[in-house]
C-alpha positions in Angstrom: 72.8 36.7 -86.8 75.6 35.4 -88.9 78.5 35.3 -86.4 79.0 36.2 -82.7 82.3 36.9 -80.9 82.9 37.6 -77.2 85.1 40.1 -75.6 85.6 41.5 -72.0 86.1 44.9 -70.5 87.5 45.3 -67.0 86.2 48.4 -65.2 87.9 49.6 -62.1 88.6 52.5 -59.7 91.9 52.6 -57.8 92.4 54.3 -54.5 95.1 56.9 -54.3 96.6 58.2 -51.1 95.4 57.3 -47.6 91.7 58.0 -48.1 89.4 55.2 -46.8 86.8 54.3 -49.4 83.6 52.5 -48.6 80.5 51.6 -50.7 80.2 51.9 -54.4 80.8 54.6 -56.9 79.0 54.9 -60.2 80.8 54.6 -63.5 79.1 55.4 -66.8 80.1 53.5 -69.9 79.1 54.9 -73.2 79.6 53.0 -76.5 80.0 55.1 -79.6 81.3 54.8 -83.1 82.5 57.1 -85.9 80.7 54.7 -88.3 77.1 55.3 -89.3 74.6 54.0 -86.7 71.2 52.4 -87.7 68.3 52.0 -85.3 70.5 53.4 -82.4 72.4 50.1 -82.0 73.7 48.8 -85.4 77.2 49.9 -86.4 77.4 49.9 -90.2 80.8 49.4 -91.8 79.4 51.4 -94.8 76.0 52.9 -95.4 75.2 50.4 -98.1 77.0 47.4 -96.7 73.8 45.5 -96.1 75.0 44.4 -92.6 76.0 45.8 -89.3 77.5 44.9 -86.0 75.5 44.8 -82.8 76.8 44.6 -79.2 75.1 43.0 -76.2 75.9 41.8 -72.7 74.0 38.6 -73.5 74.8 35.6 -75.7 71.2 35.9 -77.0 72.2 39.4 -78.3 69.2 41.0 -76.6 68.9 43.6 -75.5 71.3 45.4 -77.9 73.6 48.1 -76.5 72.6 51.5 -77.8 75.3 53.8 -79.1 75.7 57.1 -77.3 73.5 56.0 -74.4 75.4 56.0 -71.0 75.0 52.9 -68.9 75.4 53.0 -65.1 77.9 50.5 -63.7 78.1 50.4 -59.9 81.6 49.5 -58.8 83.5 49.2 -55.5 86.7 51.1 -55.2 89.7 48.7 -55.5 87.5 45.8 -56.8 87.7 45.5 -60.6 84.6 44.4 -62.5 85.1 42.3 -65.6 82.1 42.5 -67.9 81.6 40.1 -70.8 80.2 41.5 -74.0 79.3 40.0 -77.4 79.5 41.4 -80.9 77.4 40.0 -83.7 77.2 40.5 -87.4 73.6 41.2 -88.4 72.2 41.2 -92.0 70.2 44.4 -92.7 69.3 43.3 -96.2 68.9 40.1 -98.1 71.9 40.9 -100.3 74.8 42.1 -98.1 78.1 43.1 -99.7 81.0 40.6 -99.6 84.6 41.2 -98.8 86.7 42.7 -96.1 85.1 45.3 -93.8 86.0 47.4 -90.8 84.0 49.2 -88.1 84.9 50.4 -84.7 83.2 51.1 -81.4 84.7 53.1 -78.5 83.8 52.8 -74.9 84.1 56.1 -73.0 84.1 55.7 -69.2 83.2 58.6 -66.9 82.3 58.8 -63.2 80.4 61.2 -60.9 
């Protein structure tokens, strides 16, 4: 890994009305990207960039977060959960391109 940056996402469910909520509900977070994906988890800025971006919940960058794979996040109603994540630049060849680059990942949250 060449460089790692941290970021956080806060998940939460708010209660509306006078309904009494107990226990947990399951949220599902799915990471995706409009960029090309290599090996299910490497977001490529360009197909021939020679490097990609990986995401993980761990500073060791393992396991990698797979794109388009929903992850269950149990959460209590009214109690936000702040989850740290890490993004790292990973060489995929011995001669990556140099210069400015851009790639995006989107988190879609659904619940059942």
